[in-house]
TIRO-2110 file (N, C-alpha, C; in Angstrom, 1 decimal):
// TIRO-2110
5.7, 47.7, 8.9, N, 1, A
5.7, 46.4, 9.0, CA, 1, A
4.5, 45.4, 8.5, C, 1, A
4.9, 44.6, 7.3, N, 2, A
4.0, 43.8, 6.7, CA, 2, A
3.1, 42.7, 7.7, C, 2, A
1.6, 42.9, 7.7, N, 3, A
0.8, 41.8, 8.4, CA, 3, A
1.2, 40.7, 7.8, C, 3, A
1.1, 39.4, 8.5, N, 4, A
1.3, 38.2, 8.0, CA, 4, A
0.1, 37.4, 8.6, C, 4, A
-0.3, 36.2, 8.1, N, 5, A
-1.5, 35.4, 8.4, CA, 5, A
-1.3, 34.1, 8.2, C, 5, A
-1.9, 33.4, 9.1, N, 6, A
-1.9, 32.0, 8.9, CA, 6, A
-2.4, 31.1, 7.9, C, 6, A
-1.6, 30.4, 7.2, N, 7, A
-1.7, 29.7, 6.0, CA, 7, A
-3.3, 28.8, 6.3, C, 7, A
-3.6, 28.2, 7.4, N, 8, A
-4.7, 27.6, 7.4, CA, 8, A
-6.0, 28.2, 7.7, C, 8, A
-5.9, 29.1, 9.0, N, 9, A
-7.2, 29.8, 9.4, CA, 9, A
-7.1, 31.2, 9.3, C, 9, A
-6.1, 31.9, 8.8, N, 10, A
-6.2, 33.2, 8.1, CA, 10, A
-6.1, 34.1, 9.4, C, 10, A
-5.8, 33.7, 10.4, N, 11, A
-5.6, 34.4, 11.9, CA, 11, A
-4.1, 35.4, 11.8, C, 11, A
-4.1, 36.4, 12.3, N, 12, A
-2.8, 37.3, 12.4, CA, 12, A
-1.8, 36.4, 13.1, C, 12, A
-0.4, 36.5, 12.5, N, 13, A
0.6, 35.8, 13.2, CA, 13, A
1.5, 36.5, 13.7, C, 13, A
2.0, 36.3, 15.0, N, 14, A
3.0, 37.0, 15.9, CA, 14, A
4.0, 36.3, 16.3, C, 14, A
5.3, 36.9, 16.0, N, 15, A
6.4, 36.1, 16.4, CA, 15, A
7.5, 36.0, 15.2, C, 15, A
8.3, 35.1, 15.0, N, 16, A
9.0, 34.8, 14.0, CA, 16, A
8.8, 35.3, 12.7, C, 16, A
9.5, 35.8, 11.9, N, 17, A
9.5, 36.4, 10.7, CA, 17, A
8.9, 35.3, 9.5, C, 17, A
9.6, 34.1, 9.9, N, 18, A
9.3, 32.9, 9.1, CA, 18, A
8.2, 32.0, 9.4, C, 18, A
7.4, 32.5, 10.4, N, 19, A
6.4, 31.8, 11.0, CA, 19, A
5.1, 31.7, 9.8, C, 19, A
4.5, 30.6, 9.6, N, 20, A
3.2, 30.1, 8.8, CA, 20, A
2.2, 29.9, 9.3, C, 20, A
2.1, 29.5, 10.5, N, 21, A
0.8, 28.9, 11.3, CA, 21, A
1.0, 29.4, 12.5, C, 21, A
-0.4, 29.8, 13.1, N, 22, A
-0.6, 30.4, 14.3, CA, 22, A
-0.3, 29.5, 15.4, C, 22, A
-0.4, 28.1, 15.3, N, 23, A
-0.2, 27.1, 16.4, CA, 23, A
-0.3, 25.6, 15.6, C, 23, A
0.2, 24.6, 16.5, N, 24, A
0.5, 23.2, 15.9, CA, 24, A
-0.9, 22.8, 15.1, C, 24, A
-2.1, 23.3, 15.8, N, 25, A
-3.1, 22.5, 15.5, CA, 25, A
-3.5, 23.0, 13.8, C, 25, A
-3.0, 24.3, 13.6, N, 26, A
-3.4, 24.9, 12.4, CA, 26, A
-2.4, 24.1, 11.5, C, 26, A
-1.2, 24.3, 11.8, N, 27, A
-0.1, 23.5, 10.8, CA, 27, A
-0.5, 22.0, 10.7, C, 27, A
-1.0, 21.2, 11.5, N, 28, A
-1.3, 19.6, 11.1, CA, 28, A
-2.7, 19.9, 10.5, C, 28, A
-3.7, 20.7, 10.4, N, 29, A
-4.7, 20.9, 9.6, CA, 29, A
-4.4, 21.1, 8.2, C, 29, A
-3.6, 22.1, 8.1, N, 30, A
-3.1, 22.6, 6.8, CA, 30, A
-2.3, 21.4, 6.0, C, 30, A
-1.4, 20.8, 6.6, N, 31, A
-0.6, 19.5, 5.9, CA, 31, A
-1.6, 18.4, 5.6, C, 31, A
-2.8, 18.1, 6.8, N, 32, A
-3.6, 16.9, 6.4, CA, 32, A
-4.6, 17.1, 5.2, C, 32, A
-5.0, 18.4, 4.9, N, 33, A
-5.7, 19.1, 3.8, CA, 33, A
-4.9, 18.7, 2.6, C, 33, A
-3.8, 19.2, 2.7, N, 34, A
-2.7, 19.4, 1.4, CA, 34, A
-2.4, 17.9, 1.1, C, 34, A
-2.2, 17.2, 2.2, N, 35, A
-1.6, 15.5, 1.6, CA, 35, A
-2.5, 14.6, 1.8, C, 35, A
-3.8, 14.7, 2.0, N, 36, A
-5.1, 14.0, 2.5, CA, 36, A
-5.3, 13.2, 1.4, C, 36, A
-5.5, 13.5, 0.2, N, 37, A
-6.1, 12.9, -0.8, CA, 37, A
-5.2, 11.8, -1.3, C, 37, A
-4.1, 12.1, -1.7, N, 38, A
-3.0, 11.2, -2.1, CA, 38, A
-2.6, 10.4, -0.9, C, 38, A
-2.4, 10.7, 0.1, N, 39, A
-2.1, 9.9, 1.3, CA, 39, A
-3.1, 8.9, 1.6, C, 39, A
-4.5, 9.0, 1.6, N, 40, A
-5.5, 8.1, 1.6, CA, 40, A
-5.4, 7.0, 0.6, C, 40, A
-5.2, 7.5, -0.7, N, 41, A
-5.1, 6.3, -1.8, CA, 41, A
-4.1, 5.3, -1.5, C, 41, A
-3.0, 6.1, -1.3, N, 42, A
-1.7, 5.1, -0.8, CA, 42, A
-2.0, 4.4, 0.5, C, 42, A
-2.6, 4.9, 1.4, N, 43, A
-2.9, 4.0, 2.5, CA, 43, A
-3.7, 2.8, 2.3, C, 43, A
-4.7, 3.1, 1.5, N, 44, A
-5.6, 2.0, 1.1, CA, 44, A
-4.8, 1.0, 0.5, C, 44, A
-4.3, 1.3, -0.6, N, 45, A
-3.5, 0.4, -1.7, CA, 45, A
-2.5, -0.2, -0.7, C, 45, A
-1.8, 0.2, 0.1, N, 46, A
-1.2, -0.5, 1.4, CA, 46, A
-1.6, -1.5, 2.0, C, 46, A
-2.9, -1.1, 2.1, N, 47, A
-3.7, -2.1, 3.0, CA, 47, A
-3.9, -3.3, 2.5, C, 47, A
-4.4, -3.0, 1.0, N, 48, A
-4.6, -4.4, 0.3, CA, 48, A
-3.6, -5.2, 0.1, C, 48, A
-2.4, -4.7, -0.3, N, 49, A
-0.9, -5.3, -0.5, CA, 49, A
-0.7, -5.9, 0.8, C, 49, A
-0.8, -5.4, 1.8, N, 50, A
-0.4, -6.2, 3.2, CA, 50, A
-1.6, -7.3, 3.5, C, 50, A
-2.7, -6.9, 3.3, N, 51, A
-3.6, -8.2, 3.3, CA, 51, A
-3.3, -9.4, 2.3, C, 51, A
-3.3, -9.0, 1.3, N, 52, A
-2.6, -10.1, 0.0, CA, 52, A
-1.6, -10.7, 0.6, C, 52, A
-0.6, -10.1, 1.0, N, 53, A
0.8, -10.8, 1.5, CA, 53, A
0.4, -11.8, 2.7, C, 53, A
-0.3, -11.1, 3.8, N, 54, A
-0.9, -11.9, 5.0, CA, 54, A
-1.5, -13.3, 4.4, C, 54, A
-2.2, -13.1, 3.5, N, 55, A
-3.1, -14.3, 2.8, CA, 55, A
-2.1, -15.2, 2.2, C, 55, A
-1.3, -14.7, 1.5, N, 56, A
-0.2, -15.8, 0.9, CA, 56, A
0.6, -16.6, 1.8, C, 56, A
1.1, -15.7, 2.5, N, 57, A
1.7, -16.1, 3.8, CA, 57, A
1.3, -17.3, 4.7, C, 57, A
0.1, -17.1, 4.9, N, 58, A
-0.8, -18.1, 5.7, CA, 58, A
-0.8, -19.3, 4.7, C, 58, A
-1.2, -19.1, 3.6, N, 59, A
-1.5, -20.4, 2.7, CA, 59, A
-0.2, -21.0, 2.3, C, 59, A
0.8, -20.3, 2.4, N, 60, A
2.1, -21.0, 2.0, CA, 60, A
3.2, -21.1, 2.9, C, 60, A
3.0, -21.9, 3.9, N, 61, A
4.1, -22.0, 5.2, CA, 61, A
5.1, -22.6, 4.7, C, 61, A
5.1, -23.7, 3.9, N, 62, A
6.5, -24.3, 3.4, CA, 62, A
7.1, -23.8, 2.2, C, 62, A
6.7, -22.5, 2.1, N, 63, A
7.5, -21.5, 0.8, CA, 63, A
7.3, -22.1, -0.7, C, 63, A
6.4, -23.2, -0.5, N, 64, A
6.1, -23.4, -2.0, CA, 64, A
4.9, -24.5, -1.8, C, 64, A
3.5, -24.0, -2.5, N, 65, A
2.3, -25.0, -2.2, CA, 65, A
1.3, -24.5, -3.2, C, 65, A
0.2, -25.1, -3.4, N, 66, A
-0.8, -24.9, -4.3, CA, 66, A
-2.2, -24.5, -3.4, C, 66, A
-2.9, -23.8, -4.0, N, 67, A
-4.2, -23.5, -3.3, CA, 67, A
-5.3, -23.3, -4.5, C, 67, A
-6.4, -23.1, -4.3, N, 68, A
-7.7, -22.8, -5.2, CA, 68, A
-7.8, -21.5, -5.3, C, 68, A
-8.4, -20.8, -6.4, N, 69, A
-8.8, -19.6, -6.4, CA, 69, A
-9.9, -19.1, -5.4, C, 69, A
-10.8, -20.2, -5.2, N, 70, A
-11.8, -19.7, -4.3, CA, 70, A
-11.4, -19.7, -2.7, C, 70, A
-10.4, -20.3, -2.5, N, 71, A
-9.9, -20.2, -1.2, CA, 71, A
-9.1, -18.7, -0.8, C, 71, A
-8.5, -18.3, -2.1, N, 72, A
-8.1, -17.0, -2.0, CA, 72, A
-9.0, -15.9, -2.1, C, 72, A
-10.0, -16.5, -2.6, N, 73, A
-11.2, -15.1, -2.7, CA, 73, A
-11.8, -15.3, -1.3, C, 73, A
-12.2, -16.2, -0.9, N, 74, A
-12.9, -16.3, 0.6, CA, 74, A
-12.0, -15.6, 1.7, C, 74, A
-10.8, -15.8, 1.4, N, 75, A
-10.1, -14.9, 2.4, CA, 75, A
-9.9, -13.5, 2.2, C, 75, A
-10.3, -13.0, 1.0, N, 76, A
-10.5, -11.6, 0.6, CA, 76, A
-9.3, -11.1, -0.1, C, 76, A
-8.6, -12.1, -0.8, N, 77, A
-7.6, -11.8, -1.7, CA, 77, A
-8.1, -11.0, -3.0, C, 77, A
-7.3, -10.0, -3.1, N, 78, A
-7.5, -9.0, -4.2, CA, 78, A
-6.6, -9.0, -5.5, C, 78, A
-7.0, -9.6, -6.5, N, 79, A
-6.2, -10.0, -7.5, CA, 79, A
-5.5, -8.6, -8.4, C, 79, A
-6.0, -7.7, -8.4, N, 80, A
-5.7, -6.5, -8.9, CA, 80, A
-4.4, -5.9, -8.4, C, 80, A
-4.0, -6.0, -6.9, N, 81, A
-3.0, -5.4, -6.4, CA, 81, A
-1.9, -6.5, -6.1, C, 81, A
-0.6, -6.1, -6.7, N, 82, A
0.6, -6.7, -6.5, CA, 82, A
1.8, -5.8, -6.8, C, 82, A
2.9, -6.3, -6.0, N, 83, A
4.1, -5.3, -6.1, CA, 83, A
5.0, -5.4, -7.1, C, 83, A
5.1, -6.5, -7.8, N, 84, A
6.0, -6.9, -9.1, CA, 84, A
5.3, -8.0, -9.8, C, 84, A
5.8, -8.5, -11.0, N, 85, A
5.5, -9.6, -11.7, CA, 85, A
6.8, -9.9, -12.2, C, 85, A
6.9, -11.5, -12.5, N, 86, A
7.9, -12.0, -12.9, CA, 86, A
7.7, -13.1, -13.9, C, 86, A
8.2, -13.0, -15.0, N, 87, A
8.0, -13.9, -16.3, CA, 87, A
9.2, -15.1, -16.2, C, 87, A
8.7, -16.2, -16.6, N, 88, A
9.7, -17.3, -16.3, CA, 88, A
10.0, -17.4, -17.9, C, 88, A
11.2, -18.3, -18.1, N, 89, A
11.8, -18.4, -19.6, CA, 89, A
10.6, -19.0, -20.4, C, 89, A
9.9, -20.0, -19.6, N, 90, A
8.9, -20.8, -20.4, CA, 90, A
7.3, -19.9, -20.7, C, 90, A
7.6, -18.6, -20.0, N, 91, A
6.6, -17.6, -20.4, CA, 91, A
5.5, -17.7, -19.2, C, 91, A
5.6, -18.4, -18.0, N, 92, A
4.7, -18.4, -16.7, CA, 92, A
4.9, -17.2, -16.0, C, 92, A
3.8, -16.7, -15.7, N, 93, A
3.9, -15.3, -15.1, CA, 93, A
3.5, -15.4, -13.5, C, 93, A
4.4, -15.0, -12.7, N, 94, A
4.3, -15.0, -11.1, CA, 94, A
4.0, -13.4, -10.8, C, 94, A
2.9, -13.2, -10.1, N, 95, A
2.7, -12.0, -9.4, CA, 95, A
3.1, -12.0, -8.0, C, 95, A
3.8, -11.1, -7.6, N, 96, A
4.3, -10.9, -6.2, CA, 96, A
3.7, -10.0, -5.3, C, 96, A
3.5, -10.1, -4.0, N, 97, A
3.0, -9.1, -2.9, CA, 97, A
4.3, -9.2, -2.2, C, 97, A
5.3, -8.4, -2.3, N, 98, A
6.7, -8.3, -1.7, CA, 98, A
7.1, -9.6, -1.8, C, 98, A
7.4, -10.3, -1.0, N, 99, A
8.1, -11.7, -1.1, CA, 99, A
7.3, -13.1, -1.4, C, 99, A
6.0, -12.7, -1.3, N, 100, A
5.0, -13.8, -1.4, CA, 100, A
4.5, -13.8, -3.1, C, 100, A
4.5, -14.8, -3.8, N, 101, A
4.1, -14.9, -5.1, CA, 101, A
3.2, -15.9, -5.4, C, 101, A
2.4, -15.6, -6.7, N, 102, A
1.6, -16.8, -6.9, CA, 102, A
1.4, -16.7, -8.8, C, 102, A
1.0, -17.8, -9.0, N, 103, A
0.9, -18.0, -10.5, CA, 103, A
-0.1, -19.1, -10.6, C, 103, A
-1.2, -18.7, -11.7, N, 104, A
-2.2, -19.7, -12.0, CA, 104, A
-1.6, -20.8, -13.1, C, 104, A
-1.7, -22.0, -12.5, N, 105, A
-1.4, -23.1, -13.0, CA, 105, A
-2.2, -23.9, -14.0, C, 105, A
-3.4, -23.9, -13.6, N, 106, A
-4.6, -24.5, -14.2, CA, 106, A
-5.8, -23.6, -14.0, C, 106, A
-6.9, -23.9, -14.4, N, 107, A
-7.8, -23.0, -14.4, CA, 107, A
-8.3, -23.1, -12.8, C, 107, A
-8.5, -22.0, -12.0, N, 108, A
-8.6, -21.9, -10.6, CA, 108, A
-7.7, -22.4, -9.8, C, 108, A
-6.5, -23.0, -10.3, N, 109, A
-5.6, -23.7, -9.2, CA, 109, A
-4.1, -22.8, -9.3, C, 109, A
-3.7, -22.3, -8.3, N, 110, A
-2.6, -21.2, -8.4, CA, 110, A
-1.4, -22.1, -7.4, C, 110, A
-0.3, -21.9, -7.8, N, 111, A
0.9, -22.3, -7.0, CA, 111, A
1.4, -21.0, -6.4, C, 111, A
1.7, -21.4, -5.1, N, 112, A
2.2, -20.0, -4.2, CA, 112, A
3.8, -20.3, -4.0, C, 112, A
4.5, -19.2, -4.1, N, 113, A
6.0, -19.4, -3.7, CA, 113, A
6.4, -18.4, -3.1, C, 113, A
7.8, -18.4, -2.5, N, 114, A
8.3, -17.3, -1.7, CA, 114, A
9.7, -17.0, -2.3, C, 114, A
9.7, -15.7, -2.7, N, 115, A
11.2, -15.3, -3.2, CA, 115, A
12.1, -14.8, -2.2, C, 115, A
13.1, -15.7, -2.1, N, 116, A
14.2, -15.6, -1.2, CA, 116, A
15.2, -14.5, -1.5, C, 116, A
15.1, -14.1, -2.9, N, 117, A
16.2, -13.2, -3.2, CA, 117, A
16.2, -11.7, -2.8, C, 117, A
16.9, -11.2, -1.8, N, 118, A
17.0, -9.9, -1.3, CA, 118, A
18.2, -9.7, -0.7, C, 118, A
END
């Protein structure tokens, strides 16, 4: 009979023929190591997107308003992260964090909108 070993700690396995780990701790440890790098990147990006969304939602209670770039920056808004873009027929570009959007209309002045389409 062929000896089998835990994929995480290397300890001998006893039991089912398809067993890969000696216990739940090793299974979790293995999967955390395997998925950790990409998962952390995604978690950090999602955290920034959620924060951006919350800031836009807070500053846009009427579903259409204006604000200054300095107000967004003071609240910690990160302009590098958004979920999608929309370009109007006139060429104005709106950046969205989920359903909350913004567009620079003048130097340092932004219009905030909410996308109702879903």
